[in-house]
N, C-alpha and C positions, 0 to 999 in steps of 0.2 A: 392403493392406500394413500391418502393425502398426508403430507408432512405437517406437523403441528405448527401453528402460527408462532412467530417469535417477535412479539410486539416490543420487547425490551432489548433486543439484540440490534445494536446500531449497524452491524455489518450485514444483516439479513438483506438479501437482494442486491448487494454491492459486489460486482465482479472484481476479480483480481486486476484485470486490465484497467478498470475504472479507478481503482485505488492507485495504481502506478501512474496513470495519466494525471489524476488530481494532485498527487504528491509532486510529480515532475513539474506541473504547472505552478504549484504553490512555491516550492523551494528551488526549482531548477535542478538539472541533473548534477551539477557540481556539488551543491550543498546536500542533495540527497545522498550522493556518494560519500560525503563526509559523515553524515548522520548514520548511514548504514553502509559501512565500508565493504561492499561486495563488488566483484569485478564487473558484473552486468550494469552497475551504476557508474563505475569509474572509468571504464575503457570502452569507448565507442558505444555509449548507451542507447538503447532503443526499447520500446515497449515489448516488441517481439522477443528480443534476447532476454529481457527481464522475465517475461512470462515463462519462457522455456526453463530458465534456471530456477525460478521460485516454485514452479510446480513440482520440481524434483527435490527441493531442499526445504523441508518443513521448518527448520530453525530460522532460515532467512525470511520465509513467508510470515512467520510469527512476528518478526521484527517489523516488517512492512505493515502488517495489520495493527501492531501496537503504535507505530508512528502515525498511521492514518487516524486511529481513535484519538490519540493525543492532539493531533491537528484539528480534528472536528471539535473537541472540547475547547481548545484555545480560540478557534474562530467563533464559536457560539458564545463564549464569555465576552468577547470583544464587541459583539453586536449589540 
């Protein structure tokens, strides 16, 4: 069974790793840790450690997704 298309979902097709990489590139790890104060962003941050934590912690993943969507909106408005 095919999954239904999600043309209006901006997160469709975006992996969690891609979100973390994009946010870290845009804000840097230090500012990312200030915006979302979780240990995987503030102490020896890496994509691998962040993925491990965020896959187990739904509330933190929601914050990352929310910041990613906010950042997408802001960058699209400034273009």
